C-alpha positions as CSV (number, residue, x, y, z in Angstrom):
1,M,-60.4,48.6,-24.0
2,I,-63.5,46.8,-25.5
3,K,-63.3,49.1,-28.6
4,R,-59.6,48.2,-29.1
5,F,-60.4,44.5,-28.8
6,V,-63.2,44.8,-31.4
7,V,-60.8,46.5,-33.8
8,I,-58.2,43.7,-33.4
9,V,-60.8,41.0,-34.0
10,A,-62.0,42.9,-37.1
11,L,-58.5,43.1,-38.5
12,L,-58.0,39.4,-37.9
13,G,-61.2,38.7,-39.8
14,I,-60.0,40.8,-42.8
15,V,-56.7,38.9,-42.8
16,L,-58.5,35.5,-42.7
17,T,-60.6,36.4,-45.7
18,A,-57.4,37.3,-47.6
19,N,-55.5,34.0,-46.9
20,A,-55.2,33.1,-50.6
21,Q,-52.3,35.5,-51.2
22,E,-49.4,34.1,-53.2
23,G,-46.2,34.6,-51.3
24,T,-43.6,33.1,-53.7
25,S,-42.7,32.5,-57.3
26,S,-40.2,29.8,-56.4
27,P,-40.3,26.5,-58.4
28,Y,-39.2,24.8,-55.2
29,S,-42.7,25.4,-53.8
30,F,-43.8,22.6,-56.1
31,Y,-42.7,20.1,-53.5
32,G,-44.5,19.0,-50.4
33,I,-46.8,21.8,-49.1
34,G,-44.6,24.6,-50.4
35,L,-41.9,26.8,-48.9
36,T,-42.0,27.5,-45.2
37,K,-42.7,31.1,-44.4
38,F,-40.7,32.7,-41.6
39,R,-42.8,33.1,-38.4
40,G,-41.6,36.2,-36.7
41,T,-41.6,40.0,-36.7
42,A,-39.8,42.6,-38.7
43,E,-37.5,43.2,-35.7
44,Q,-36.5,39.5,-35.7
45,R,-36.0,39.5,-39.5
46,G,-33.4,42.2,-39.1
47,M,-31.4,39.7,-36.9
48,A,-31.7,36.9,-39.5
49,G,-34.8,35.6,-37.8
50,L,-33.3,35.1,-34.4
51,G,-36.0,34.2,-31.9
52,A,-33.8,33.8,-28.8
53,Y,-34.3,37.5,-27.7
54,S,-37.5,38.7,-25.9
55,D,-38.2,41.9,-24.0
56,S,-41.2,43.6,-22.2
57,I,-42.5,45.7,-25.1
58,H,-42.1,43.6,-28.3
59,I,-44.0,40.5,-29.4
60,N,-41.9,37.4,-30.1
61,L,-44.0,35.1,-32.3
62,Q,-41.3,32.3,-32.2
63,N,-41.5,31.5,-28.4
64,P,-44.8,31.4,-26.6
65,A,-43.1,31.9,-23.2
66,S,-42.1,35.4,-24.3
67,F,-45.7,36.7,-23.6
68,A,-45.1,36.4,-19.9
69,K,-42.4,39.0,-20.2
70,L,-44.7,41.7,-21.6
71,R,-45.3,44.7,-19.4
72,L,-47.5,46.6,-21.8
73,T,-50.1,45.6,-24.3
74,A,-48.4,45.2,-27.6
75,Y,-49.8,45.3,-31.2
76,S,-47.6,44.2,-34.1
77,V,-48.2,44.0,-37.8
78,G,-45.9,43.5,-40.8
79,A,-45.6,43.0,-44.5
80,S,-42.8,42.3,-46.9
81,H,-41.8,42.7,-50.6
82,Q,-39.5,40.3,-52.3
83,S,-37.6,40.6,-55.6
84,L,-36.6,37.2,-56.9
85,S,-34.1,36.2,-59.6
86,L,-34.1,32.7,-61.0
87,E,-31.4,31.2,-63.1
88,D,-30.4,27.8,-64.6
89,A,-27.5,26.9,-66.8
90,N,-29.2,28.5,-69.9
91,A,-31.5,31.3,-68.9
92,S,-32.7,33.6,-66.1
93,E,-36.0,35.2,-65.1
94,S,-37.2,37.6,-62.4
95,A,-40.3,38.0,-60.3
96,S,-41.6,40.1,-57.4
97,H,-44.5,40.0,-54.9
98,T,-45.7,41.8,-51.8
99,T,-47.4,39.9,-49.0
100,F,-48.9,40.2,-45.5
101,D,-46.6,38.6,-42.9
102,Y,-48.3,38.7,-39.5
103,L,-50.8,40.4,-37.3
104,A,-50.5,39.9,-33.5
105,L,-51.7,41.1,-30.1
106,G,-50.1,40.4,-26.7
107,F,-51.0,41.6,-23.3
108,P,-49.9,41.0,-19.7
109,A,-52.1,39.9,-16.8
110,G,-50.0,39.7,-13.7
111,R,-47.7,36.7,-13.9
112,L,-49.6,35.5,-17.0
113,G,-49.3,36.7,-20.6
114,F,-51.6,36.1,-23.5
115,G,-51.3,36.5,-27.3
116,L,-53.3,36.2,-30.4
117,S,-51.7,36.1,-33.9
118,V,-52.4,35.1,-37.5
119,Y,-49.8,34.5,-40.2
120,P,-49.0,32.4,-43.3
121,S,-47.0,29.3,-42.5
122,T,-46.3,27.9,-46.0
123,T,-46.7,29.4,-49.5
124,V,-47.0,27.9,-53.0
125,G,-46.6,29.8,-56.3
126,Y,-44.9,28.4,-59.4
127,N,-45.2,28.1,-63.1
128,I,-43.0,25.3,-64.5
129,K,-42.3,23.9,-68.0
130,P,-40.0,21.0,-67.1
131,D,-37.4,19.5,-69.5
132,N,-38.4,15.8,-68.9
133,G,-36.7,14.3,-71.9
134,E,-39.9,13.6,-73.8
135,S,-40.4,14.1,-77.5
136,L,-40.5,17.7,-78.8
137,S,-44.0,16.9,-80.1
138,S,-45.4,17.1,-76.5
139,S,-45.3,19.8,-73.8
140,D,-46.3,20.0,-70.2
141,Q,-47.0,23.0,-67.9
142,F,-47.4,22.9,-64.2
143,T,-48.7,25.8,-62.1
144,G,-49.6,26.0,-58.4
145,R,-50.8,28.5,-55.8
146,G,-52.0,28.7,-52.2
147,G,-50.5,27.8,-48.9
148,L,-51.3,27.1,-45.2
149,N,-52.0,29.7,-42.6
150,K,-52.1,29.6,-38.8
151,V,-54.1,31.3,-36.1
152,A,-52.3,31.0,-32.7
153,L,-53.6,31.6,-29.2
154,S,-50.7,31.9,-26.8
155,T,-50.6,31.5,-23.0
156,A,-47.5,32.1,-20.9
157,Y,-46.7,32.0,-17.1
158,K,-43.9,33.6,-15.2
159,V,-42.8,30.7,-12.9
160,T,-40.1,32.7,-11.2
161,D,-38.5,36.1,-12.0
162,N,-36.0,34.3,-14.2
163,F,-38.0,31.5,-15.7
164,N,-41.0,31.6,-18.1
165,I,-43.0,28.9,-19.8
166,G,-45.7,29.1,-22.5
167,V,-47.8,27.2,-25.1
168,D,-49.2,28.1,-28.5
169,F,-52.5,26.5,-29.5
170,Q,-52.5,26.7,-33.3
171,Y,-55.3,26.3,-35.9
172,N,-54.0,25.4,-39.3
173,F,-56.1,26.1,-42.4
174,G,-55.7,26.8,-46.1
175,N,-55.6,25.2,-49.5
176,I,-53.2,24.3,-52.3
177,Q,-54.1,24.0,-55.9
178,N,-51.9,22.3,-58.5
179,K,-52.7,22.4,-62.2
180,S,-51.1,20.6,-65.1
181,I,-51.8,20.9,-68.8
182,R,-50.4,18.6,-71.5
183,F,-50.5,19.2,-75.2
184,Q,-49.3,17.3,-78.2
185,D,-48.5,18.7,-81.7
186,D,-51.2,18.2,-84.4
187,I,-53.8,17.6,-81.7
188,Q,-56.2,20.4,-81.1
189,F,-57.2,19.6,-77.6
190,G,-55.1,19.3,-74.5
191,T,-55.6,17.5,-71.1
192,R,-55.9,19.6,-68.0
193,E,-55.7,18.1,-64.4
194,I,-56.4,20.2,-61.3
195,N,-55.7,18.9,-57.9
196,R,-56.9,20.8,-54.9
197,S,-56.3,20.0,-51.2
198,D,-58.0,21.8,-48.3
199,F,-56.2,21.6,-45.0
200,L,-57.8,21.8,-41.5
201,G,-56.2,20.8,-38.2
202,F,-54.7,21.7,-34.9
203,S,-51.2,21.8,-33.5
204,F,-49.4,23.2,-30.5
205,K,-46.0,24.4,-29.5
206,V,-44.4,24.8,-26.0
207,G,-41.6,27.1,-25.1
208,A,-39.3,28.2,-22.2
209,I,-37.1,31.1,-21.4
210,Y,-34.5,31.4,-18.7
211,D,-32.7,34.7,-17.8
212,T,-29.9,35.2,-15.4
213,K,-27.1,37.8,-14.7
214,L,-23.5,36.8,-15.4
215,T,-22.3,40.1,-14.0
216,E,-24.0,43.4,-12.9
217,N,-24.2,44.6,-16.5
218,L,-24.2,41.3,-18.4
219,D,-27.3,39.2,-18.9
220,L,-27.5,35.6,-20.2
221,T,-30.6,34.2,-21.9
222,A,-31.4,30.5,-22.8
223,T,-34.5,29.5,-24.8
224,A,-36.1,26.4,-26.1
225,T,-39.2,25.5,-28.0
226,Y,-40.7,22.2,-29.1
227,M,-43.6,21.5,-31.5
228,P,-44.6,17.8,-31.7
229,S,-45.7,16.1,-34.9
230,T,-49.4,16.4,-35.5
231,T,-51.9,15.2,-38.1
232,I,-53.8,17.6,-40.2
233,N,-57.0,16.5,-42.1
234,V,-56.9,17.0,-45.9
235,E,-59.9,17.1,-48.2
236,N,-58.8,16.3,-51.8
237,F,-60.5,17.2,-55.0
238,R,-59.6,16.5,-58.6
239,E,-60.9,17.7,-62.0
240,L,-60.0,16.4,-65.4
241,A,-60.8,18.5,-68.5
242,T,-60.3,18.7,-72.2
243,V,-59.2,22.2,-73.0
244,I,-58.2,24.6,-75.8
245,V,-55.8,27.4,-75.0
246,G,-56.6,30.6,-76.8
247,N,-54.1,33.1,-78.2
248,S,-54.2,35.2,-75.1
249,G,-53.7,32.2,-72.8
250,Q,-57.3,31.7,-71.7
251,E,-58.4,28.1,-71.2
252,L,-61.6,27.1,-73.0
253,V,-63.1,23.9,-71.6
254,A,-64.6,21.4,-74.0
255,D,-65.4,18.7,-71.5
256,R,-65.0,18.5,-67.7
257,Q,-65.2,15.6,-65.2
258,D,-64.9,15.6,-61.4
259,I,-63.0,12.6,-59.9
260,E,-63.8,11.4,-56.4
261,L,-60.8,11.2,-54.1
262,E,-60.6,10.0,-50.6
263,D,-59.7,12.4,-47.8
264,S,-56.3,11.9,-46.4
265,D,-54.0,13.0,-43.5
266,F,-50.9,15.1,-43.6
267,K,-48.3,14.6,-41.0
268,N,-46.8,17.9,-39.9
269,P,-43.1,17.4,-38.9
270,S,-42.0,18.0,-35.3
271,E,-39.6,20.8,-34.6
272,I,-37.2,21.8,-31.8
273,S,-35.2,25.0,-31.3
274,L,-32.4,26.0,-28.8
275,G,-31.1,29.5,-28.4
276,L,-28.5,31.3,-26.3
277,G,-27.6,35.0,-26.0
278,I,-25.8,37.5,-23.9
279,G,-26.2,41.3,-23.7
280,K,-26.6,44.5,-21.7
281,A,-30.1,45.6,-21.1
282,N,-31.2,48.5,-23.4
283,K,-27.8,48.6,-25.0
284,W,-26.7,45.5,-27.0
285,Y,-27.5,41.8,-27.5
286,A,-25.8,39.0,-29.4
287,G,-27.3,35.5,-29.7
288,L,-27.4,32.3,-31.7
289,E,-30.1,29.7,-32.4
290,Y,-30.4,26.2,-33.8
291,V,-33.6,24.8,-35.2
292,N,-34.2,21.2,-36.3
293,S,-37.3,19.9,-38.1
294,Q,-38.0,16.2,-38.7
295,K,-38.8,16.5,-42.3
296,S,-37.4,13.0,-43.0
297,N,-40.9,11.8,-41.9
298,F,-42.5,14.2,-44.3
299,N,-45.0,12.7,-46.7
300,N,-45.3,14.4,-50.1
301,R,-48.8,15.6,-50.5
302,S,-49.6,15.1,-54.2
303,F,-46.6,14.0,-56.3
304,N,-44.8,10.8,-56.8
305,N,-41.3,11.8,-58.0
306,E,-38.3,9.4,-57.7
307,D,-36.0,12.4,-57.8
308,V,-37.2,13.8,-54.5
309,I,-36.0,12.9,-51.0
310,F,-37.0,14.6,-47.8
311,D,-34.3,14.8,-45.1
312,D,-34.3,16.4,-41.7
313,A,-34.0,20.2,-41.9
314,S,-31.7,22.4,-39.9
315,K,-31.3,26.2,-39.4
316,F,-28.4,28.1,-37.9
317,K,-29.0,31.7,-37.0
318,V,-26.8,34.4,-35.4
319,G,-27.7,38.0,-34.8
320,G,-28.0,40.9,-32.5
321,F,-28.7,44.6,-32.0
322,Y,-27.1,47.8,-30.7
323,I,-28.6,50.9,-29.2
324,P,-26.3,53.9,-28.8
325,K,-28.4,55.5,-26.0
326,Y,-32.0,54.4,-25.6
327,N,-33.0,57.4,-23.4
328,D,-31.1,60.2,-25.1
329,L,-33.4,63.2,-25.2
330,T,-31.1,65.3,-27.4
331,S,-30.2,62.9,-30.3
332,Y,-32.9,61.0,-32.2
333,L,-30.3,58.9,-33.9
334,N,-29.0,57.6,-30.6
335,R,-32.4,56.0,-29.8
336,I,-32.5,54.0,-33.1
337,V,-32.0,50.3,-32.7
338,Y,-29.5,48.8,-35.2
339,R,-29.8,45.1,-36.0
340,L,-27.7,42.6,-37.9
341,G,-27.7,38.9,-38.6
342,A,-26.9,35.9,-40.8
343,R,-28.5,32.5,-41.3
344,Y,-27.9,29.2,-43.0
345,E,-30.6,26.6,-43.7
346,E,-30.5,23.0,-44.8
347,T,-34.1,22.9,-46.1
348,G,-34.4,19.0,-46.0
349,L,-35.3,19.0,-49.8
350,N,-33.0,16.8,-52.0
351,L,-33.6,16.9,-55.7
352,R,-31.6,14.7,-58.2
353,G,-29.0,14.1,-55.5
354,E,-28.5,17.8,-54.7
355,D,-29.4,19.3,-51.3
356,I,-31.4,22.5,-51.6
357,N,-29.8,24.8,-49.1
358,E,-30.4,28.5,-48.3
359,F,-28.5,31.3,-46.7
360,G,-29.3,34.9,-45.9
361,I,-27.8,38.0,-44.4
362,S,-29.9,40.9,-43.0
363,F,-29.8,44.2,-41.2
364,G,-32.5,46.5,-39.9
365,V,-33.4,49.5,-37.9
366,G,-36.0,50.2,-35.2
367,I,-37.2,53.8,-35.3
368,P,-39.0,55.4,-32.4
369,A,-42.4,56.6,-33.7
370,G,-44.5,57.7,-30.8
371,R,-45.3,57.4,-27.1
372,L,-45.0,54.3,-24.9
373,F,-42.1,52.8,-26.9
374,T,-44.1,52.6,-30.2
375,N,-41.6,52.0,-33.1
376,A,-41.5,51.4,-36.8
377,N,-39.1,48.6,-38.0
378,L,-37.5,48.3,-41.3
379,S,-35.4,45.3,-42.3
380,F,-33.5,44.2,-45.4
381,E,-32.4,40.7,-46.4
382,Y,-30.3,39.2,-49.2
383,G,-30.3,35.5,-49.7
384,Q,-29.8,32.6,-52.1
385,R,-31.5,29.2,-52.5
386,G,-30.7,26.1,-54.6
387,T,-28.1,25.4,-57.2
388,T,-27.7,25.3,-61.0
389,D,-26.1,21.8,-60.7
390,A,-28.0,18.8,-62.0
391,G,-30.2,21.0,-64.2
392,L,-31.7,22.8,-61.1
393,I,-32.4,26.4,-60.5
394,K,-30.6,28.9,-58.3
395,E,-32.6,31.7,-56.7
396,S,-31.3,35.0,-55.4
397,F,-33.7,37.2,-53.5
398,Y,-34.0,40.6,-51.8
399,N,-36.5,41.1,-49.1
400,I,-37.8,44.4,-47.7
401,I,-39.7,43.9,-44.4
402,I,-41.8,46.7,-42.8
403,G,-43.3,46.3,-39.4
404,L,-45.1,48.4,-36.8
405,S,-45.0,47.7,-33.1
406,L,-47.3,49.7,-30.8
407,N,-47.8,49.7,-27.1
408,D,-50.6,50.7,-24.8
409,K,-51.9,50.1,-21.3
410,W,-54.9,47.9,-20.6
411,F,-56.6,47.1,-17.3
412,E,-55.6,50.4,-15.7
413,K,-57.1,51.0,-12.3
414,T,-59.1,54.2,-12.1
415,K,-58.3,56.5,-9.2
416,F,-60.7,59.1,-7.7
417,N,-59.5,62.1,-5.7
């Protein structure tokens, strides 16, 4: 057991040192602290991100109360690949990237359950040359990268056989770097400004799960989570430089100056979710979930832009799964889990009077891959974000998500004959 724990800690350390990965190429990550990354597993992504379902062998990263339902030690890891197409009224481009999504460990201890996880929570990655109506003799370019990450320690308690509660203690860290370069015709040198913000702070999330039987073969599940607004410390840095850009795009610095900036605070918006689902154990499940985030209180981190308004954000998710026969010893296909879902999201971002909304449809499969319910999970998602109205950009994306869920037994009592 100790060796296994050391391996998990080592993997977490590797992930933490790789936290600077770029997880998007979306120009909408220019605003605020970037695009919100989905917090959940490949199994949940196959059901459009539905977090209302929990069982005894899979980790549910969206509701900390789910760790009290585990009956085996569970390991979970996942990554995804996205192909992104961007278009406006005049042109289109494409991009792709592969990212780490999560690494998690959960284990039961009687009526208690515990979890440890690490995952990216926001992502920034853009390269923009805006049409700002200025003279053709000048040009601007904006680039950004980075994002926030979380390490979460989860604790859950089974109050009764039907009711679980839990809490996530989250450590938020990461950095976001924004760079702008401005050139004017007939002037050899350009002006470069780099703004970097380092984020450090704590937050927490509480959750509850209630299960009951409607009939002998029909189960009802109700879930709720709440994350209050918290303040995260931000250390700010700025650099101004005079630069020349070479033929291959390299930036040659002629003069550099560091500007002292005061540290600031970032107010993380509060969030609440409510879920409801029905199903037959080890056979099928269908559920829906609503998530609201108070982004109207969101303070933009770096930019003062009159065209930007932050409203409250909402998500609507519906999904489920079907298993032909989970214990079929003669047909492998009958033991595969088939998942399906759809979602719609009002992101809370309003640009030039246009709401930036998002929708997605997804499906996935869970493939038995070993003893003690170990399985590989493969999910696919197609979605769209934004609009071409008001000179904005519409994004279409395809996601391929791969996850591995493993189970083991810890704390076994040794018996002697």
